[in-house]
Structures are given as structure tokens and as C-alpha cells.
N, C-alpha and C positions, 0 to 999 in steps of 0.2 A: 638210178645212182651205180646198182651193179653193172650196166651196160657201160659206163663210162669209166668205170674201174678196168673193167676187161680191156677198153679198148686201147685204153691210158697201157697197161701194161704191157699188151701186144706191142703198141708203135716204140716202148721202150725197149723189148727186145728185139724190133729191126734193128736199132740204132748200137745192137750186141752188148745191151745193158748188160744184159743174163752173167755174160762173162766179167762184167766189171762189180757189179752185185758178188759173186762169187768169191774173187779176188779180196773186196772188200771185205767180207764178212772173215775170210780165211785170215787176213789182216788183222782183223780187230779182234779175235778171239785170239790168235796168238800175242797178238799184243797186249793184250789183258792177263796172257799166262807171263809174257813177260814181266811186267809191271809186279805181278804179285811175286812171281820169284825175286826178282829186286828189292821188294817191299821183306820179303821175308829172309832174306841171305843179308842184306845192308844193315847195319848200325841206324836205329831210327834219325840221333843226331845225322850222323853222316849222310843219312837220306836228305833230309834238311837241308842239308849246306848244297849239296848236290839239286834236287829241288830250287833251292833260290837258283843256283845258275841258269838252270833249263827254263826258268822263268824269265829271264834277262834275255836268252836266245831267242826263246820263242816271238818275245817282239820284236827285238834286232832283223830277225829271220823276216822280216816283211820287208826291211830297208835292201837284204841282199840280191845285187842284184838289180836296184833301183826299179822293180816292179816288171822287168823285161821278161821274165818269164809268163805275168798275165796280158805284157801288150802283144807277146809273139802267141797267146791263145783267141784274142781279139781280134787284131790284124790279120794273123794266119788265116782266121777262120774266113777269112773276107778273100783270100789271095784265092785267084781260081787255078793255077799252076803249080804241079808239086817242083818245079825247078823254084819258082817264086818264094812256095811255102818256104823248101830249105834254105834259100837267102836271106830269107827275114829269120832264120832259126839259127843261122850261124853267127850273122851279123849282130843279133838280142843277145845272144851267149859271152860273144867277143867284148860285151859293151857292161854286161851285168859281169863277167868275171872279174875286170880291173876295180869297179867298183864293191865289190864284196871282200878283194884284197887289201884295199885301203880300210873297209870296216875294220875285216881282223885285226888290224895293225889298230886302230881306235880302240876297240875292244881288250886289247891286251895292253896298251896304255893307261885304261881308264879303271882296271883291273883292282889298281891298288888302292880304289877311293870307295871298298865297299865298307858297309856300318863296320864297325868293331866288332860289334857279336856273332857278327856273319862272314869274316875275314876268310876263314878257312875255307870260304865259297871262291877265292881268288885263283887259285889254281885251278879248280874246276872250270870257271869260266874263262880261261884262257885256251884250256885243252878244248872246251866243246865249242868256244868261236873260232877254232880251224872247221870244223864241221859245216859251217855257214855258206863256204864254197860248193862243197861235195852236195848238199841237200840245192845249193840253187843249180847248179849244173842235171839233178838228176831232176829236179822240179821242170827242166826246161825242157829236157827229153819228153818226158812225160806229155807234158803240153803240145812238140809237135806231134809227136801219134794220135793224139786226141785230134789234133787239124788237121791229119790225113785221115783221118777216120778208122786208124788201126786201134779198134777199142783193144781187142784181143792181147796186141802187145804191152797196151799199155797195163792191162791186167798182169800180163807175165810179169811187168819190172815189179808192180805193187808184192806180188807172191814171192818174186827172188829176194826181193828185199827183206820182206818180213821173215825169210828162210835163212837167210844171210846172218841178220841181226841176231836171230834167236841163236844161232852157232858163235857167233863172237862175244854176246854177251854173257852166254854160259861160261865160257873159256875164260874171258876178260876177267869176271867176277869172280872165277876160283881161285885163281893167278894172284889176283890185282885188288882184289873187293871193289870199292866204288871206280877206283880211278880206271880199272879194267871196263868198265859199264860206260865211262864215258869215252874210254878210245874207240868201243864196241861201235856207240854213236856217231863217228867222225869219221871212223873208216868204213862202215856200210853202205852210204850212199854213193862213195867213190869208185868202191868196188863195182858195184852193180852198173852205176854210170857206163866206166869203160867196159863194161862185158856188152851191154847192149847199144853203147855208140858205134860200136865197131861196124855195124853194117852201111851207117850213113857216110856216102863221099861229097865231099862238098870242091864245087868248081867255082872259084873267084868270081864274084862280080860287079859290075859297078853301079849297078840299081840302086838307089838310096831307101830308106826306110820309109813307109808310108807317112805320110803327115799326121800328127800327134801321135805318133810311136810313142814318144820319151815320156809326154805330158801324162798320155793314158795309165803309163806304167809306175809314173810319179804318184798319179792322184789315186791308183788301186793300193799302190805302197801307203800312203797316208792313210786310208780307209782301213787298211787291213791292222796297220797300227792300231789303231781305236778298236777293230774288232779283238786281236790280240791282246790288248789290254784288258780289255772285261771277260773275256773267255780264260786266257791262261797266266796274268799278270799277276793273280791274286798271291800266289807263295812271294813274288817280288815284292807287292805293297804290304805283306804282314810283316817280310823284312825291315821293311824300311819303317813300318811302324813299330817295331820295336819288338816284334814275336821272337820267342827263341826258336833254335833249330825244330825241338817237336811239334811247335805248333804248327811250324811250317809244312811238315811231313802229313799231320794231320788232315791238315786244309786240302794238301795235293792228293790225297786218298780219297777225302771226300768228292773231289772234282770226277777222280776216274772214269767212273760209271755212268753218273749222266751226261758227262760231256762224250761219251762214247755212243750215248743215241742220235748222236748227227752223225752216224753212218749213214744211214738211212737217205738222208737228204743230199750229204755228200756223196754219196753213188748216181743217184738220180740227177743233180747238176753236174757232176762232172761228166755222165755220159753226154746230156743234152744243152749243154753251155752251148756247142756250135750250131745244134739246133735254133736254140733262141735267137744267137747273136744272126741266124741268117733271116729270121722273122722278125727283126726288130721293127720294121713299118707295118707290123699286121698285129692289128690289136687284137682281131678277134681271133685268131690263134693263141696271141700270149694271154687274154682272158682264157677261153677252154681251157690252156695250160695249166694255169694255174689253179682253178675250179677242180681239175682232175688231179693234181697232186695233191691238193688237200683231200679230196675223196680218199682217193688209194691210200695216202698217209695214215688216216686216221682211221681206215679200217683194218691195216695190218700192225696197227701199235697199240690201240687202244688195251687190251687185254695183256701184253706183257710189262706195258708199265703199270699198271696196275696189277701186276705180281711183285714187281719191283718194289712197290710202295706198301704193299702191308706185308713182304718176306724182307726188306731192307736190314733190320737187323742181322736176322740170320745169315743173309749173304754178306756183311761184312766182317762179321765174327769168322766162317770159313774160311774167306778168301782171306782177309789181312791180320787175323788174328785178334784177339779179346781187348789188345789195348788200344785198337782203333772203333769200338762199339759206340764210344760215348760223341763222336758225331754223326750218331744216325738223324737224330731231327736236321743237323744242316745238309745231310745227303737227300732227305725227302724234298726238303727247300727247295735247292738246284733243280731236284729231279723235276719235281712240276712246273717251276719256274724254263726249265729247257725245253720240258715238253710245249709250252705255250709258243716257244720261241723256233719250234718247228714248222709251224705253221702261221707266224706271221714274219720273225726279222729274218731267217734262213731265204727262205724263198723271195721274199722282196727283193733282200739285198743281191742275191745271186743273179736274179732278173736284171736289175736294174745295171748291174754290172756288164752282163752280157748283150745289153743294149748300146751300151758306151755311155752309161748315167755313172761311170765308177764316181763323180767326182759330188754326187746327190749321196752317195754313202758317204762319203768323208764329210758332208756338212751332218748327218745324223749321229755318227760314229762319234765325231769330237763334240759336240752339243752332250750328247751322253756322257762321254767319258770325264769333260768339264764336271759334270754333276756329280757323278761315280767317285770323284778321286776324294772330295770333303764329305760325300755321302759316306762310304767306307770307312776313313777315318772317324769320323763320330763314331757310326753305329760300332766298329771295335772297340773306341776305348768305351762305349757304355754296354755293351755285350758281348764284349769278346767275338772268337771267331763264326758265332750265330748272329751276331750283325753286321758282320762283314759279307756272309752268306745271307742276309738280308739283303743288302746292299747292292751285289750281284744281281738276283732274283728282281729285282726293280727295273733295273737299266734293262736285264734280256726282254721282260715284258712288256715296257712303255716303249723302248724304241722299236722294238717290232709292229705296235701301231703307229708309229709315224712312218718307219721305214712302208709300208701297205696305201699309207697314205699319199706317198711320193711317186708310190709305183702307179697307182689312179691319176693322177695329176698327169704323169709320162702319158699313161694310152688314153687321155682326154685329148692330148695336142697331136697325134698322130691319126 
């Protein structure tokens, strides 16, 4: 086992994974500091309104650009020439930008239909919707640097983003409270995009996009919507179920640290997506990759997770304040369920997307979304936030088993 872990880490470093890992760690640590700062500085009810609006944007962000950034990552990895990769990049952001502008308009028009008890979220929602364009452009630029295997530049973009965000957030909150924070979220990706976009020169090409390019983006977007629904949609659903802003804020805080556990697989699959895509017809490589991933992740994560579980109440108290300690049990439940997902749902879903089976993820995630919606409503009405957390944990665990089953089926066909 030790030799496999060492080999996996060595290959990961060869693909400049270390730079991505360091940048991701910096991003997550500073991101957590920003979250703590925001929660401490903004009134609990106002934070609830912002969290509700953010959850809507988080789900809709999967539709921004119609998934062209994901198509770029998949098909750009298969393109052999740099000029061809550039052609796909510029055409994908052109299509995606138009779709995103239409989406922003629709969000702004629909913002008047929010629940009465959360109508103060409307203006936050309109402002945050403007950030869909900047985030799509920046995600596309990140994808481009991944397909040309410039992972160091990709890492630099992430670090630049989080440092710009901490400056804009502190300044924004100091002068304009919650509105300053949401403006910081909107402006930061645009600023970073224009800084790193400068060096790319585009030469017009009449080459068409690869067959299936748009379809892949749509399928991945649909899968992402369901993934976002089960991961980030909690505050939105709670608001629709009648939860007051303070409850929405409590649940949002519950998820911050458990969801940050996904940093490790996020770094791994960000680095290795292109590598997996290039090996889509080699079952031996894919099986070995998955096994080595599990062994490596378990060896580096089991002790930190145990410590988080044991000292969770103290952690919540010192980071977020005494008023949030009541969500300790929900925190532990989500911690364990997400930890299971790190070995099942997340790797299976990422590998399936990388090998071109994004539609399979759609089937899996939407099946569990259909279960999640009524289950979360039933359990919330019966047990409050705890019931809502249970429904989320059930979906994380069982969708993971289905994902691994689907991956196994794919491997048997090649």
C-alpha cells in the first residue's frame, strides 16, 4: 500500500499537482478566513439573506455558459495543437458569454418572486447574478490553462483570485456591510480574468467545434445542477420550506468546514482531469488510478477527520461564535457523510465526466435529486435543521454507491 501511495504522489507531482495543491490550500485557508470574517461582521439575519441568494446563484452557475467551460476541458484535452486548443477556447467563451447574459437577465426578472419572508434577498440576488459572467469567463480561462498543461499558471490564477477577494471583501464590508461583500464577489473574478487573459492572442479560425461539444456541455451542466442542488442548495430549500433567515444562516455555517473537505479530491481531479481523459480507453490505467486515489486519500485524511469530529464543538465556538454551537450534531453528521463521498461519489463522478460519460452522472444525480427534495421537506418538518442534514447525508452516501456501480459498468465495456 505504501509503495502505491508513493507512486501515486510521484505521478501527481510530475503533472505539477504540487503547485495546484499549494494554491488550493492557500485558497481554502484564506477562503475560510473570509467566511469567518463575514459571519462575524455581518448581522446574522442579513447573512441569512445573502446565503439564500448565494445558494440560488450557486445552482444557476452550473448553467452559466451552458457548460462550455466543461466542454472546453474535455474536448480541448483531446485537441493536439495549441492553436486548435485556443480556437476551442475562444469560441466556447463567445457562446457561453451570450448564454450567461441571457441568464443574468432572467434571474433579475425573476428576483421579484422570492418568498415573502426572504424578499430582502432580492437585491442581493440581482447583484450576485452579475457575477455569473465573470465566474464563467474565469472558469473558462482556468480550463484553458489546464488543457495546455500549464498547471502553474492555473495555480497562480487561484492564488491571485483569493488575495484580490480578501482585499475587496474587507474594503467592501467595512464601507457597505453585506452589499460591499456581494459586490466583492462580483468584481473579483472579472478583475482576475482580465489580468490573466492579457497574454492570449486570438487568430480567427473557421474551424468548427468538435462533434458533441455543445451536447457534452449541456449534459455536464445538467449533472452539475443536481450536484449543486445536493451540495449547495440547502439554504435555498430551507428558505422555500419556510425557515427564517437565522436558520438559513445556521445551516450555511454547518456546511462550511465539511464542504471544505472536498479540497483534496478537488485538487487531485483538477490536476488529473486531462490525464484521465487521455486514458479513457484504458481500463487498467483507470482502475489503478482509482485504487491508488483511495489509498492515498485515506492515508492523509483519516486522522484530520477524526480530530475534526472530536473537537467540532470547540472549533465552531472559536471560529463562528457561541450562537452557532447548537449546530454541532448536524456538523458531525455532514462531516461523516461527506467523508464517505470523498471515496465514492466524488471520484466516480469525476472519472465518468473525464471519460466522456457526463450523461451517466446526470442520470445518477437527478435520480437522487428527485428523492432529496421530498425527503428533505419531510425530515425538516419533522426534525428541523437536523432532519434536513440527515436527508443530505443520505443522498451523499447512496449516490456514491450508485456512481461506483456505473463506473464499474463503464470499465467493463472497454
